[in-house]
C-alpha positions as CSV (number, residue, x, y, z in Angstrom):
1,M,-199.7,-88.8,-154.4
2,G,-202.4,-87.1,-152.4
3,R,-201.9,-88.5,-149.0
4,H,-199.1,-86.2,-147.8
5,G,-200.9,-83.1,-146.8
6,W,-198.6,-81.3,-149.2
7,N,-199.9,-77.8,-148.7
8,S,-197.2,-75.6,-147.1
9,G,-199.5,-72.8,-146.1
10,A,-198.2,-70.7,-149.0
11,R,-195.9,-68.7,-146.8
12,R,-197.0,-66.3,-144.1
13,W,-195.8,-63.1,-145.5
14,R,-195.1,-60.4,-142.8
15,L,-195.9,-57.1,-144.4
16,T,-194.8,-53.9,-142.6
17,A,-196.8,-50.7,-143.2
18,L,-194.8,-47.9,-144.8
19,L,-195.8,-44.8,-142.8
20,G,-194.8,-41.2,-142.9
21,V,-194.4,-38.5,-145.5
22,G,-191.8,-40.5,-147.5
23,A,-193.9,-43.7,-147.7
24,A,-194.7,-43.6,-151.4
25,A,-191.1,-42.8,-152.4
26,L,-189.8,-45.6,-150.0
27,A,-192.2,-48.1,-151.6
28,L,-190.9,-47.2,-155.1
29,V,-187.3,-47.7,-154.0
30,L,-188.1,-51.1,-152.5
31,T,-189.9,-52.1,-155.7
32,L,-186.9,-51.2,-157.7
33,I,-184.5,-53.1,-155.4
34,N,-186.7,-56.1,-155.4
35,T,-186.6,-56.4,-159.2
36,L,-182.9,-56.1,-159.7
37,P,-181.2,-58.8,-161.8
38,G,-181.0,-62.2,-160.2
39,G,-183.0,-64.5,-162.3
40,G,-186.0,-62.2,-162.6
41,G,-188.9,-61.6,-160.2
42,G,-189.1,-60.0,-156.8
43,T,-186.5,-60.8,-154.2
44,A,-188.2,-59.4,-151.1
45,G,-187.2,-61.4,-148.0
46,T,-184.3,-63.2,-149.7
47,T,-180.5,-63.0,-149.2
48,R,-177.5,-64.1,-151.2
49,D,-175.7,-65.8,-148.3
50,G,-177.8,-69.0,-148.2
51,D,-174.8,-71.1,-147.4
52,K,-174.0,-69.1,-144.3
53,V,-174.2,-71.4,-141.2
54,H,-177.4,-70.9,-139.4
55,G,-177.6,-70.6,-135.6
56,T,-175.6,-72.9,-133.4
57,P,-175.3,-76.3,-135.0
58,A,-175.5,-79.3,-132.7
59,V,-172.6,-81.6,-132.4
60,P,-173.4,-84.9,-134.0
61,P,-172.5,-88.0,-131.9
62,D,-169.1,-89.6,-132.7
63,D,-170.8,-92.9,-133.5
64,L,-173.4,-91.4,-135.8
65,G,-173.8,-93.7,-138.8
66,P,-176.2,-94.2,-141.6
67,D,-178.7,-96.0,-139.3
68,V,-180.8,-93.4,-137.4
69,G,-183.6,-95.5,-136.0
70,W,-187.3,-95.0,-135.9
71,G,-188.7,-91.4,-136.0
72,F,-191.2,-89.1,-137.7
73,T,-191.5,-86.5,-140.5
74,H,-192.6,-82.9,-139.9
75,T,-195.6,-81.9,-142.0
76,Q,-197.4,-78.7,-142.8
77,F,-198.0,-77.9,-139.1
78,S,-195.7,-78.9,-136.3
79,A,-194.5,-77.9,-132.9
80,D,-192.1,-75.3,-134.1
81,E,-194.9,-72.7,-133.8
82,G,-197.7,-72.0,-131.4
83,S,-197.9,-71.4,-127.7
84,G,-194.5,-71.3,-126.0
85,K,-195.8,-73.6,-123.3
86,A,-197.1,-76.1,-125.8
87,T,-194.0,-76.1,-128.1
88,G,-191.8,-76.4,-125.0
89,R,-193.8,-79.3,-123.8
90,V,-193.2,-81.1,-127.1
91,E,-189.5,-80.3,-127.0
92,G,-189.4,-81.9,-123.6
93,L,-191.2,-85.0,-124.8
94,L,-188.8,-85.4,-127.7
95,S,-185.7,-84.7,-125.8
96,K,-186.3,-87.8,-123.7
97,T,-186.4,-90.0,-126.8
98,R,-184.0,-88.2,-129.3
99,M,-185.9,-89.6,-132.3
100,P,-184.7,-88.7,-135.8
101,Q,-186.9,-86.1,-137.5
102,I,-187.3,-85.4,-141.2
103,Q,-187.9,-82.0,-142.7
104,H,-188.4,-81.3,-146.5
105,I,-186.7,-78.2,-147.9
106,M,-189.8,-76.9,-149.6
107,G,-193.4,-77.6,-148.8
108,W,-194.7,-79.4,-145.7
109,G,-194.0,-76.5,-143.5
110,A,-191.1,-74.9,-145.4
111,G,-191.2,-72.0,-147.9
112,N,-189.5,-71.7,-151.3
113,P,-185.8,-71.9,-150.4
114,E,-184.5,-70.2,-153.6
115,P,-187.4,-68.2,-155.2
116,V,-184.9,-66.4,-157.5
117,K,-181.7,-68.0,-158.7
118,G,-178.9,-67.2,-156.2
119,R,-181.4,-65.6,-153.8
120,Y,-182.4,-67.6,-150.7
121,D,-185.1,-67.7,-148.1
122,F,-184.6,-70.2,-145.3
123,E,-186.8,-68.6,-142.7
124,D,-189.2,-71.5,-142.3
125,M,-186.4,-74.2,-142.7
126,D,-184.3,-72.4,-140.1
127,R,-187.2,-72.5,-137.6
128,R,-187.8,-76.3,-138.2
129,I,-184.0,-77.1,-137.8
130,D,-183.9,-75.0,-134.7
131,F,-186.8,-77.1,-133.3
132,V,-185.0,-80.3,-134.1
133,R,-181.9,-79.0,-132.4
134,A,-183.8,-77.9,-129.3
135,S,-185.6,-81.2,-129.0
136,G,-182.4,-83.2,-129.3
137,G,-183.4,-85.1,-132.4
138,T,-181.2,-86.4,-135.3
139,P,-182.0,-84.0,-138.2
140,V,-182.7,-85.6,-141.6
141,V,-183.4,-83.4,-144.6
142,T,-185.4,-84.6,-147.6
143,L,-184.3,-82.7,-150.7
144,C,-187.7,-82.0,-152.1
145,C,-189.3,-80.0,-153.6
146,A,-187.9,-77.6,-156.3
147,P,-188.2,-73.8,-156.8
148,D,-190.5,-72.8,-159.6
149,W,-187.9,-71.4,-161.8
150,M,-186.2,-74.8,-162.0
151,K,-189.4,-76.5,-163.3
152,G,-190.8,-74.0,-165.9
153,G,-192.5,-71.7,-163.4
154,K,-192.0,-68.1,-162.6
155,S,-189.1,-66.7,-160.7
156,G,-189.7,-64.4,-157.8
157,A,-190.4,-64.3,-154.1
158,D,-194.1,-63.6,-154.7
159,N,-194.6,-66.1,-157.6
160,T,-194.4,-69.5,-155.9
161,N,-197.2,-71.8,-157.0
162,W,-198.3,-73.9,-154.1
163,S,-200.8,-76.0,-156.0
164,Q,-200.2,-79.8,-155.5
165,S,-199.5,-80.3,-159.2
166,A,-196.9,-77.5,-159.2
167,L,-195.2,-78.7,-156.0
168,E,-195.0,-82.2,-157.3
169,T,-193.2,-81.2,-160.5
170,A,-189.6,-82.3,-160.9
171,P,-186.8,-79.9,-161.9
172,E,-186.2,-79.7,-165.6
173,P,-183.1,-81.6,-166.8
174,E,-181.3,-78.4,-167.7
175,H,-181.7,-77.4,-164.0
176,F,-180.5,-80.6,-162.4
177,E,-177.1,-78.9,-161.7
178,D,-178.9,-75.9,-160.2
179,Y,-180.8,-78.3,-157.9
180,A,-177.5,-80.0,-156.9
181,K,-176.1,-76.5,-156.0
182,L,-179.1,-75.8,-153.8
183,A,-178.6,-79.1,-152.0
184,A,-175.0,-78.1,-151.3
185,T,-176.2,-74.8,-150.1
186,V,-178.5,-76.5,-147.6
187,A,-175.7,-78.8,-146.4
188,K,-173.4,-75.8,-145.8
189,R,-176.1,-73.9,-143.9
190,Y,-176.9,-76.8,-141.6
191,P,-173.6,-78.6,-141.0
192,D,-175.0,-80.7,-138.2
193,V,-177.4,-82.4,-140.8
194,R,-175.5,-85.5,-141.7
195,H,-178.3,-87.4,-143.5
196,F,-179.9,-86.3,-146.8
197,I,-182.6,-88.0,-148.8
198,V,-182.8,-87.1,-152.5
199,W,-186.2,-86.2,-153.7
200,N,-189.6,-87.6,-152.6
201,E,-191.5,-90.5,-154.2
202,F,-190.2,-89.8,-157.8
203,K,-192.6,-86.8,-157.9
204,G,-192.7,-85.5,-161.4
205,F,-190.6,-88.4,-162.7
206,W,-193.1,-90.2,-164.8
207,N,-192.6,-91.2,-168.5
208,N,-196.0,-90.7,-170.0
209,A,-194.9,-92.0,-173.5
210,E,-193.8,-95.3,-172.1
211,G,-196.1,-95.6,-169.1
212,R,-193.4,-96.1,-166.6
213,W,-191.2,-94.2,-164.1
214,D,-188.5,-92.0,-165.6
215,Y,-185.9,-93.7,-163.6
216,E,-183.1,-92.5,-165.9
217,G,-184.0,-88.9,-165.1
218,Y,-184.3,-89.5,-161.3
219,T,-181.0,-91.3,-161.2
220,K,-179.2,-88.5,-163.1
221,L,-180.6,-86.0,-160.6
222,Y,-179.6,-88.3,-157.6
223,N,-176.1,-88.8,-158.9
224,L,-175.5,-85.0,-159.3
225,V,-176.9,-84.3,-155.8
226,Y,-174.9,-87.1,-154.3
227,K,-171.6,-85.7,-155.7
228,A,-172.4,-82.2,-154.7
229,L,-173.1,-83.2,-151.1
230,K,-170.0,-85.3,-150.8
231,K,-168.0,-82.4,-152.2
232,V,-169.3,-80.3,-149.3
233,D,-168.3,-83.0,-146.8
234,E,-167.4,-86.6,-147.4
235,D,-169.0,-87.5,-144.1
236,I,-172.4,-86.5,-145.2
237,M,-174.6,-89.5,-145.8
238,V,-176.9,-89.7,-148.8
239,G,-179.8,-92.0,-149.7
240,G,-182.5,-92.7,-152.2
241,P,-184.5,-93.5,-154.2
242,Y,-187.5,-92.8,-151.9
243,L,-189.6,-94.8,-154.4
244,V,-193.3,-95.7,-153.7
245,M,-193.5,-99.5,-153.6
246,D,-197.1,-99.8,-154.8
247,S,-199.0,-103.1,-154.9
248,L,-202.0,-104.3,-156.9
249,D,-205.0,-106.6,-156.4
250,P,-203.6,-110.1,-156.5
251,R,-206.0,-111.0,-159.3
252,Q,-204.6,-108.2,-161.6
253,E,-202.2,-109.4,-164.3
254,N,-201.3,-106.2,-166.1
255,G,-198.2,-104.7,-164.7
256,A,-198.2,-107.0,-161.7
257,S,-195.0,-108.7,-160.5
258,T,-195.0,-112.5,-161.0
259,T,-192.3,-113.0,-158.3
260,L,-193.0,-110.5,-155.5
261,K,-196.6,-111.2,-154.3
262,G,-198.6,-112.6,-151.5
263,P,-202.1,-112.6,-150.0
264,W,-201.6,-108.9,-149.6
265,G,-201.4,-108.4,-153.4
266,A,-198.7,-108.2,-156.1
267,M,-196.0,-105.6,-156.5
268,D,-196.3,-103.1,-159.3
269,Q,-193.4,-104.3,-161.6
270,R,-192.8,-100.7,-162.7
271,A,-191.7,-99.8,-159.2
272,L,-189.4,-102.8,-159.0
273,D,-187.9,-101.9,-162.4
274,A,-187.3,-98.4,-161.3
275,F,-185.6,-99.5,-158.1
276,D,-183.3,-101.9,-159.9
277,Y,-182.2,-99.3,-162.5
278,W,-181.4,-96.8,-159.7
279,N,-179.6,-99.4,-157.7
280,K,-177.4,-100.5,-160.6
281,N,-176.6,-96.9,-161.9
282,K,-176.3,-94.9,-158.7
283,V,-172.8,-93.5,-158.1
284,G,-173.1,-94.3,-154.4
285,A,-175.4,-94.5,-151.4
286,D,-175.0,-94.6,-147.7
287,F,-178.5,-95.9,-147.0
288,V,-181.5,-97.0,-149.2
289,V,-184.9,-95.4,-148.9
290,V,-188.4,-96.7,-150.0
291,D,-191.9,-95.9,-148.9
292,G,-195.3,-97.4,-149.4
293,S,-198.5,-98.6,-147.8
294,S,-199.6,-102.0,-146.6
295,Y,-202.7,-101.7,-148.7
296,T,-203.1,-101.8,-152.6
297,E,-203.3,-98.9,-155.0
298,D,-207.1,-99.3,-154.7
299,D,-206.9,-98.9,-150.9
300,E,-207.7,-102.6,-150.4
301,M,-206.2,-104.2,-147.2
302,L,-205.8,-107.9,-148.0
303,P,-206.7,-110.1,-146.3
304,N,-207.2,-107.6,-143.5
305,E,-205.5,-104.6,-142.0
306,F,-203.0,-106.7,-139.9
307,A,-202.2,-109.4,-142.5
308,A,-201.7,-106.6,-145.1
309,T,-198.6,-105.4,-143.1
310,D,-196.9,-108.6,-144.3
311,K,-196.3,-106.7,-147.5
312,L,-193.8,-104.4,-145.6
313,T,-191.9,-107.5,-144.6
314,A,-191.8,-108.9,-148.1
315,V,-190.8,-105.6,-149.8
316,S,-188.1,-105.0,-147.1
317,R,-186.6,-108.5,-147.7
318,W,-186.7,-107.9,-151.5
319,V,-184.8,-104.7,-151.2
320,R,-182.3,-106.1,-148.7
321,E,-181.4,-108.9,-151.1
322,R,-180.3,-106.2,-153.6
323,I,-178.5,-103.7,-151.4
324,G,-176.0,-105.8,-149.4
325,D,-175.0,-104.2,-146.1
326,L,-176.6,-100.8,-146.7
327,P,-179.2,-99.8,-144.1
328,L,-182.8,-99.8,-145.2
329,W,-185.1,-97.0,-144.4
330,W,-188.9,-96.6,-144.9
331,A,-189.2,-92.8,-145.3
332,E,-193.0,-93.2,-145.1
333,Y,-195.2,-96.1,-144.2
334,Y,-199.0,-96.3,-144.3
335,V,-201.3,-98.9,-142.8
336,E,-204.6,-97.0,-142.7
337,P,-206.2,-95.7,-146.0
338,G,-207.4,-92.2,-146.0
339,D,-210.8,-91.0,-147.1
340,A,-211.5,-88.7,-150.1
341,D,-210.0,-85.8,-148.2
342,D,-207.0,-87.9,-147.1
343,E,-208.3,-87.9,-143.5
344,R,-208.0,-90.9,-141.2
345,D,-210.7,-90.4,-138.5
346,G,-212.4,-93.7,-139.0
347,W,-210.3,-95.8,-136.6
348,S,-210.1,-95.6,-132.8
349,E,-206.7,-94.7,-131.5
350,T,-206.4,-98.1,-129.9
351,R,-207.0,-99.8,-133.3
352,R,-204.7,-97.4,-135.0
353,S,-201.9,-98.0,-132.6
354,A,-202.2,-101.7,-132.9
355,V,-202.1,-101.8,-136.7
356,H,-199.1,-99.3,-136.7
357,A,-197.3,-101.5,-134.2
358,A,-197.9,-104.5,-136.5
359,G,-196.5,-102.3,-139.4
360,L,-193.3,-101.4,-137.4
361,I,-192.9,-105.1,-136.5
362,A,-193.3,-106.0,-140.2
363,M,-190.6,-103.5,-141.3
364,A,-188.2,-104.7,-138.7
365,R,-188.7,-108.4,-139.5
366,G,-187.9,-107.5,-143.1
367,G,-184.6,-106.0,-142.2
368,A,-185.4,-102.3,-142.0
369,S,-183.5,-100.4,-139.4
370,S,-185.2,-97.0,-139.8
371,G,-188.8,-95.9,-140.4
372,F,-190.5,-92.5,-140.3
373,Y,-194.1,-91.9,-139.3
374,W,-195.8,-89.2,-141.3
375,N,-197.1,-87.0,-138.5
376,P,-200.6,-85.7,-139.4
377,E,-200.3,-82.6,-137.2
378,K,-203.2,-80.1,-137.2
379,E,-202.8,-76.4,-136.6
380,K,-205.5,-76.0,-134.0
381,G,-208.5,-77.8,-132.4
382,P,-209.0,-80.4,-129.7
383,D,-209.0,-83.4,-132.0
384,C,-206.0,-84.8,-134.0
385,A,-206.5,-88.4,-135.3
386,G,-203.3,-90.2,-135.5
387,C,-201.1,-87.3,-134.4
388,L,-198.1,-87.7,-132.1
389,W,-199.1,-84.8,-129.9
390,S,-202.1,-82.5,-129.5
391,P,-202.0,-79.2,-131.5
392,T,-199.8,-76.5,-130.0
393,D,-202.1,-73.5,-130.6
394,T,-202.9,-73.1,-126.9
395,G,-200.9,-73.5,-123.7
396,G,-202.6,-76.8,-122.9
397,G,-201.5,-78.3,-126.2
398,G,-198.4,-80.3,-127.1
399,R,-199.4,-83.3,-125.0
400,A,-198.3,-86.8,-126.0
401,L,-201.0,-88.9,-127.7
402,S,-201.1,-92.7,-128.1
403,M,-199.1,-92.7,-131.4
404,F,-196.3,-90.9,-129.6
405,D,-196.3,-93.4,-126.9
406,L,-196.0,-96.2,-129.4
407,L,-193.4,-94.7,-131.7
408,S,-191.1,-93.4,-128.9
409,R,-191.3,-96.7,-127.0
410,F,-190.5,-98.7,-130.3
411,S,-187.6,-96.2,-131.0
412,E,-186.1,-96.7,-127.6
413,A,-186.6,-100.5,-127.4
414,F,-185.4,-101.4,-130.9
415,P,-182.6,-99.0,-131.9
416,P,-180.3,-99.6,-134.9
417,G,-178.1,-102.7,-134.3
418,T,-180.8,-104.6,-132.4
419,E,-180.5,-108.3,-132.6
420,Y,-184.0,-109.7,-132.7
421,E,-184.7,-113.0,-131.0
422,A,-187.3,-115.7,-131.6
423,V,-190.0,-115.9,-128.9
424,S,-192.4,-118.7,-128.1
425,V,-196.1,-118.2,-128.8
426,A,-198.7,-120.7,-128.0
427,A,-200.1,-122.4,-131.1
428,D,-203.6,-121.2,-130.7
429,D,-202.4,-117.7,-130.1
430,K,-200.2,-117.4,-133.2
431,P,-203.0,-116.2,-135.5
432,N,-204.1,-113.6,-133.1
433,V,-200.9,-111.8,-132.0
434,R,-197.9,-110.1,-133.6
435,V,-194.6,-110.3,-131.7
436,L,-191.1,-108.7,-131.8
437,A,-188.4,-109.3,-129.3
438,D,-184.8,-108.8,-128.3
439,D,-183.0,-109.9,-125.2
440,K,-184.6,-107.2,-123.1
441,V,-188.2,-106.7,-124.2
442,V,-191.1,-108.3,-126.0
443,L,-193.7,-106.4,-128.0
444,V,-197.0,-108.1,-128.3
445,V,-200.0,-106.9,-130.3
446,N,-203.5,-108.3,-130.1
447,T,-204.9,-108.2,-133.6
448,L,-208.5,-108.9,-132.5
449,D,-211.2,-106.5,-131.6
450,R,-211.9,-108.4,-128.4
451,S,-210.1,-109.5,-125.3
452,I,-208.0,-112.6,-125.3
453,S,-205.8,-114.7,-123.1
454,A,-202.3,-115.1,-124.7
455,E,-199.3,-117.2,-123.9
456,V,-196.1,-115.5,-125.1
457,D,-192.5,-116.1,-124.0
458,G,-193.7,-118.7,-121.5
459,R,-196.1,-116.3,-119.7
460,R,-199.9,-116.2,-119.9
461,F,-201.7,-112.9,-119.6
462,G,-204.8,-111.2,-120.7
463,M,-205.0,-108.6,-123.4
464,G,-207.7,-106.1,-124.2
465,A,-209.1,-105.5,-127.7
466,Y,-206.3,-104.3,-130.0
467,E,-204.0,-103.9,-127.0
468,V,-200.3,-103.3,-127.4
469,K,-198.3,-104.7,-124.5
470,W,-194.6,-104.5,-123.6
471,L,-193.0,-107.3,-121.6
472,R,-189.7,-107.2,-119.8
473,R,-187.5,-110.3,-120.2
């Protein structure tokens, strides 16, 4: 799917000039070394000891379980690079909240981890994990995507194909075991990472012949990776299937679910079938992961952007009915359609925060305990619609933006294990506000583009257009 900002930047190679009388001879030697056997292709910048522990691992809390709470995903650009003042500022912001942070092993800011079989390059991944450690977050690794040689491409440090179609290609079945070994290598390198998600959105797992998801292939890969990670350490927690829970126009009949539907649309039955197969045939799971948008596949928000978030509640409850006591995560959630370039500049930050708050409320109401905001960070520039912090390219960057305020506050107020409570809302206010509460705080969202006077939890107060208000109890 094109909404992810998949481009990894195609690696920033650091070439050092070969100077002096022996430069030509030295270059020839290096060329020969870089083409030694090891799966074919150049091996510049790679090592064989990919499973060597990197840096100084953080000590996971004693009570760390499969629930990690509400956090975000690092994308192509993040606060691991830029001005030292700016990156330090973001580290300081995050250290106060200790939100969980997801990083993929390839793409979205990370280079090819194994460009040649048995030869590893974790430079970018190391830097991202170091940032998570420095900012005090709980690291979560998404095991996606796959080196080219595992999916029919060329082997070699200089042969990675960073096109979207290539990145979103799944490993070939004959390389599933190789991918499981890579997953184990990652786990050994970062022993403080206790949570792993297997793959991303069934990318490359589509059965063209039958017009459905290749859930058999994904589940086979998942089971191999699950076993490999548990062999490294039984305490590692693994989840899937990270399936896109797409919905259709409610008037559509072809492929639409007849049971899971609402004013927001009807679920794509193929997604539900894929989930049920994985859930029945998985060898195990410590948590369950889905993703999706409140709007339909055609980018329709029905009946409107706030009511559309009811889909997140409905899907969460459907999944919860099938997974028992396992925690439910939303690895990604979207409440604002992008334009043709996948940009989301059309909404004001006030409106964006209000709709996202409604989305978070909807997931929590459905029984989700963790959700991750896909942070649309930009490398530079003064504007960054929907970003958690301003770009870190200058010393004045890395400052908290409104989405950071919302997400960090929600994460702090409603951690895993929260017992939500009913809260009174005046009858005439119920259509206009969204509310979530526990015994300490009440989150209230005005869904209207105008000021209102609302009575919630026995108190009456004014709210500005699309205002998000926190009340102490």
